[in-house]
C-alpha positions as CSV (number, residue, x, y, z in Angstrom):
1,M,108.6,67.3,30.4
2,L,109.9,65.1,33.2
3,L,112.4,63.4,30.9
4,I,113.6,66.8,29.5
5,G,114.2,68.0,33.1
6,K,116.2,64.9,33.9
7,L,118.3,65.4,30.8
8,K,119.0,69.0,31.7
9,A,120.0,68.0,35.3
10,H,122.3,65.3,33.9
11,R,124.0,67.7,31.6
12,A,124.5,70.2,34.4
13,W,126.0,67.6,36.6
14,H,128.3,66.4,33.8
15,G,129.5,70.0,33.2
16,L,130.2,70.4,36.9
17,V,132.3,67.2,37.0
18,L,134.3,68.3,34.0
19,S,134.9,71.7,35.6
20,L,136.1,70.0,38.8
21,R,138.4,67.8,36.9
22,A,139.9,70.8,35.1
23,C,140.4,72.6,38.4
24,L,142.1,69.7,40.0
25,L,144.4,69.3,36.9
26,A,145.3,73.0,37.1
27,C,146.1,72.8,40.8
28,A,148.3,69.7,40.2
29,L,150.3,71.6,37.6
30,A,150.6,74.7,39.6
31,W,151.7,73.2,43.0
32,P,154.6,70.8,43.6
33,V,153.5,67.5,45.0
34,A,155.5,65.9,47.8
35,V,157.3,62.8,46.7
36,A,156.7,59.8,49.0
37,A,159.7,58.0,50.5
38,G,161.1,55.4,48.2
39,E,160.1,56.9,44.9
40,L,163.3,58.9,44.2
41,P,166.4,57.4,42.7
42,P,169.5,57.4,44.9
43,N,171.7,60.5,44.9
44,E,174.2,60.6,47.7
45,L,175.8,63.7,46.3
46,G,172.7,65.7,46.9
47,R,172.3,68.5,49.4
48,V,171.0,68.2,53.0
49,M,169.0,70.6,55.1
50,I,170.5,71.4,58.6
51,L,167.7,73.2,60.3
52,E,168.4,75.9,62.9
53,Y,165.8,76.4,65.6
54,H,165.9,78.8,68.5
55,K,162.9,79.3,70.9
56,I,160.0,76.8,71.0
57,D,157.4,79.1,72.6
58,Q,154.4,81.4,72.0
59,P,153.8,83.5,70.0
60,E,155.4,82.8,66.6
61,E,158.1,85.4,66.0
62,R,161.4,85.9,64.1
63,W,163.4,83.5,66.5
64,T,160.4,81.6,67.9
65,R,158.5,78.6,66.5
66,T,155.3,77.7,68.3
67,P,154.9,74.1,69.5
68,A,152.1,73.6,67.1
69,N,154.2,74.8,64.2
70,F,157.1,72.7,65.2
71,R,154.8,69.6,65.2
72,R,153.7,70.7,61.8
73,D,157.3,71.0,60.6
74,L,157.9,67.4,61.6
75,E,154.8,66.2,59.8
76,R,155.9,68.0,56.6
77,L,159.3,66.5,56.8
78,W,158.0,63.0,57.4
79,E,155.5,63.2,54.6
80,G,158.2,64.6,52.3
81,G,160.4,61.5,52.8
82,Y,162.9,63.1,55.2
83,R,164.4,61.1,58.1
84,L,166.4,62.5,61.1
85,V,170.1,62.0,61.2
86,A,172.5,63.0,64.0
87,L,174.8,65.9,63.1
88,N,177.9,63.9,64.1
89,D,176.8,61.0,61.9
90,F,176.3,63.3,59.0
91,V,179.8,64.8,59.5
92,D,181.3,61.2,59.7
93,G,179.3,60.1,56.6
94,K,177.4,57.5,58.5
95,I,173.9,58.1,57.0
96,A,171.9,55.0,57.7
97,I,168.3,55.6,56.5
98,P,166.0,53.7,54.2
99,R,166.4,53.7,50.5
100,G,164.6,56.6,48.8
101,T,164.6,58.8,51.9
102,T,166.5,62.0,52.6
103,P,168.5,63.0,55.7
104,V,167.6,66.1,57.6
105,I,169.4,67.5,60.7
106,L,167.8,69.4,63.6
107,T,169.9,71.9,65.6
108,F,168.7,74.1,68.5
109,D,170.7,77.2,69.6
110,D,170.8,79.0,72.9
111,S,169.3,76.4,75.3
112,S,166.1,78.3,75.9
113,P,163.4,76.8,78.2
114,G,161.0,75.7,75.5
115,Q,163.7,73.4,73.9
116,F,163.8,71.1,77.0
117,K,161.6,71.5,80.0
118,L,160.9,69.0,82.8
119,I,157.6,69.2,84.8
120,E,156.7,67.4,88.0
121,K,153.9,64.8,87.7
122,N,152.9,62.4,90.4
123,G,156.1,63.1,92.3
124,E,158.4,62.5,89.3
125,W,160.1,64.7,86.8
126,V,158.9,64.1,83.2
127,V,159.5,65.8,79.9
128,D,157.0,68.6,79.1
129,P,155.0,67.4,76.1
130,D,155.1,70.9,74.6
131,C,158.9,71.4,74.7
132,A,161.0,70.4,71.7
133,V,162.3,67.2,73.2
134,G,158.8,66.2,74.2
135,I,157.4,66.9,70.8
136,L,160.2,65.0,69.1
137,E,159.8,61.9,71.3
138,A,156.0,61.9,70.9
139,F,156.4,62.1,67.1
140,E,158.9,59.2,67.1
141,R,156.5,57.1,69.0
142,R,154.0,57.5,66.1
143,H,156.7,57.2,63.4
144,P,159.6,55.2,64.8
145,E,161.5,55.3,61.5
146,F,161.7,59.1,61.7
147,G,164.0,59.1,64.8
148,H,164.6,61.8,67.4
149,A,168.1,62.9,66.6
150,A,168.9,66.6,67.4
151,T,171.9,68.7,68.5
152,F,171.5,71.3,71.3
153,F,174.0,74.1,71.2
154,V,173.9,75.2,74.8
155,L,175.0,78.3,76.8
156,P,176.3,77.2,80.2
157,G,177.2,80.7,81.3
158,A,174.4,82.9,79.8
159,D,172.0,84.9,81.9
160,P,168.6,83.4,82.5
161,P,166.5,82.2,80.7
162,N,169.2,80.8,78.3
163,R,171.5,79.2,80.9
164,L,171.1,75.5,80.3
165,F,167.3,75.6,79.6
166,N,166.6,77.8,82.7
167,Q,166.1,75.1,85.3
168,K,169.2,75.4,87.4
169,E,168.5,72.6,89.8
170,L,167.8,70.2,86.9
171,A,170.8,71.1,84.7
172,T,172.7,67.9,85.4
173,R,169.6,65.7,85.0
174,K,168.8,67.4,81.7
175,L,172.3,67.2,80.1
176,Q,172.6,63.6,81.2
177,Y,169.2,62.8,79.8
178,L,170.2,64.3,76.4
179,A,173.5,62.4,76.3
180,S,171.9,59.1,77.4
181,R,169.1,59.3,74.9
182,G,171.3,59.8,71.9
183,Y,170.9,63.6,71.5
184,E,174.0,65.6,70.9
185,I,175.3,68.5,72.9
186,G,177.3,71.2,71.1
187,N,179.4,74.2,72.1
188,H,177.9,77.7,71.5
189,T,180.5,79.6,73.6
190,L,180.1,80.4,77.3
191,W,177.6,83.2,76.9
192,H,177.0,83.7,73.2
193,A,180.1,85.7,72.5
194,N,180.6,87.3,69.1
195,L,184.0,85.7,68.4
196,A,184.9,88.2,65.6
197,K,185.3,90.9,68.3
198,Y,187.9,89.2,70.4
199,P,191.6,88.3,70.4
200,E,192.8,84.7,70.5
201,R,192.9,84.3,74.3
202,V,189.3,85.4,74.8
203,V,188.1,83.2,71.9
204,R,189.8,80.2,73.4
205,Q,188.5,81.0,76.9
206,Q,184.9,81.2,75.6
207,I,185.1,77.8,73.9
208,A,187.2,75.9,76.5
209,T,185.3,77.3,79.5
210,A,181.9,76.4,77.9
211,Q,183.2,72.9,77.4
212,E,184.4,72.7,81.0
213,W,181.1,73.8,82.4
214,I,179.2,71.3,80.3
215,Q,181.4,68.5,81.3
216,R,180.8,69.2,84.9
217,H,177.3,67.7,84.3
218,V,178.4,65.0,81.7
219,P,182.1,64.4,82.6
220,T,182.8,61.8,79.9
221,Y,180.9,63.5,77.0
222,R,183.0,64.6,74.1
223,I,181.8,67.9,72.4
224,R,182.5,67.6,68.7
225,T,180.7,70.6,67.1
226,L,180.6,74.3,67.6
227,A,177.8,76.7,66.4
228,L,179.1,80.2,66.0
229,P,177.0,82.9,67.7
230,M,175.7,85.2,65.0
231,G,177.8,83.2,62.5
232,A,180.9,85.2,63.4
233,Y,184.2,83.6,62.8
234,P,187.3,84.9,64.7
235,S,190.2,86.4,62.7
236,N,191.8,82.9,62.7
237,I,189.5,79.9,62.2
238,R,192.1,77.6,63.9
239,W,191.2,79.1,67.2
240,T,187.8,77.6,67.0
241,I,188.8,74.2,65.6
242,E,191.2,73.1,68.3
243,G,193.2,74.4,71.2
244,A,193.5,74.7,75.0
245,E,193.0,77.1,77.8
246,G,194.5,76.1,81.1
247,Q,193.9,72.4,81.7
248,I,191.0,72.2,79.2
249,S,191.7,71.2,75.6
250,Y,189.0,71.1,72.8
251,R,188.8,69.7,69.3
252,H,185.8,70.3,67.0
253,D,185.1,68.2,63.9
254,A,182.6,70.7,62.5
255,I,181.7,74.4,62.8
256,L,178.2,75.6,61.9
257,M,177.1,78.9,60.5
258,V,173.7,80.6,61.0
259,A,172.6,80.6,57.4
260,G,173.8,79.7,53.9
261,G,171.2,77.2,52.7
262,A,171.4,73.5,52.3
263,A,174.7,71.8,53.0
264,P,176.7,69.7,50.5
265,S,176.8,66.0,50.9
266,P,179.6,64.8,53.2
267,F,180.8,62.7,50.2
268,A,181.1,65.7,47.9
269,R,184.3,67.6,47.1
270,A,182.5,70.8,48.1
271,F,181.9,69.6,51.7
272,D,183.7,71.7,54.2
273,P,183.0,70.7,57.8
274,Y,184.3,74.0,59.2
275,H,181.8,76.1,57.2
276,L,178.6,74.1,57.4
277,P,175.6,76.2,56.3
278,R,172.2,76.0,58.0
279,I,168.6,76.9,57.2
280,Q,166.9,79.0,59.8
281,A,163.6,77.2,60.6
282,L,161.3,80.1,59.9
283,E,158.0,79.4,58.0
284,S,159.3,81.3,55.0
285,E,162.7,79.7,54.8
286,L,161.6,76.1,55.6
287,G,158.7,76.4,53.2
288,R,160.9,77.7,50.5
289,W,163.5,74.9,50.8
290,L,160.9,72.2,51.0
291,S,159.2,73.6,47.9
292,Y,162.6,73.9,46.2
293,F,163.5,70.2,46.7
294,E,160.0,69.1,45.6
295,K,160.5,71.0,42.4
296,N,164.1,69.9,42.0
297,P,164.3,66.4,43.5
298,Q,167.5,65.7,41.6
299,E,169.3,68.2,43.9
300,R,168.5,66.5,47.3
301,Y,170.4,63.8,48.9
302,V,168.5,60.5,48.5
303,S,169.8,57.4,50.3
304,D,170.4,54.1,48.5
305,G,169.7,52.2,51.8
306,D,173.2,50.8,52.1
307,P,175.5,52.9,54.5
308,G,178.6,51.1,53.1
309,V,178.0,52.1,49.5
310,I,177.8,55.6,48.0
311,T,175.5,55.8,45.0
312,V,175.9,58.8,42.7
313,P,174.3,59.9,39.4
314,A,175.9,58.8,36.2
315,G,178.8,61.1,35.1
316,S,179.4,62.6,38.6
317,M,182.3,60.7,39.9
318,D,184.5,63.8,39.5
319,K,182.4,65.5,42.2
320,V,183.1,62.8,44.8
321,K,185.5,63.6,47.6
322,R,188.7,61.6,47.5
323,S,189.5,59.0,50.2
324,I,186.1,58.6,51.6
325,G,186.9,55.0,52.4
326,M,183.7,53.5,50.9
327,K,182.6,51.9,47.7
328,V,181.3,54.4,45.2
329,V,179.0,53.4,42.3
330,E,177.2,55.3,39.6
331,R,173.6,54.6,39.0
332,P,172.4,54.3,35.4
């Protein structure tokens, strides 16, 4: 009787193991699995996510990402083989990341307090560990290869709390910190003006005056990018690309929209620096695009590890932008 009982128990255990194996197999087939860095073949014509954040604060809302969720976003990107690249480097085609990894770009609109906050500790001003800058730098300390590149599109003339991160007496210290640490500062107009509503003179005033106010804090800094408030272009795009108002002249190398999905590679014929799409960093949008590239890895930009060579899939040379000034090779 004892032997029969043991046999029944063994059969039950064996059945349970088979059931678990079947369950795991079904899950693996149903859900996309993140591809580790280095496993994907190079494709430097693939698309790139330019993520658009606004508030880093509590609670989670349409335009707000909590500090905890922002940390989780960084973890998901890291585990999915993404590495931070500066927006200006992306526009210039200077993408220096390890082979098999994918560039991702972080942008922050409206200079709200949770993006960059300083707190006093032992008589010194230090970065708040729960603001975006603090979270980025803590994550980089754990994962140095991830980097901390980000572009902050600030509002120097907005009402509080969006005027230069809402610490008036620390505005110069903050902007100089960003510039000295390799972050980028972008133009977002003086006070978030809808440029589609205004004539040429007002459009130029909004852009030039914003640049002038920023450069009071960082006099030698060159602002190269503009993020359009509400994604609204004026009636003539040239007004946003370059111009002058009074003694202030400006020249933008890229103009960013508020939506549109993943951006084309800077080496692709489809690349248009004056209409750069972004992905709003909401749970639904970010999750959808991460899942999309997991299911369609052939569509994401994957580095070959050599910034001086552009590696593209076989048969795709006709999609490469002309005069990029670098060697282009097709992979088998």
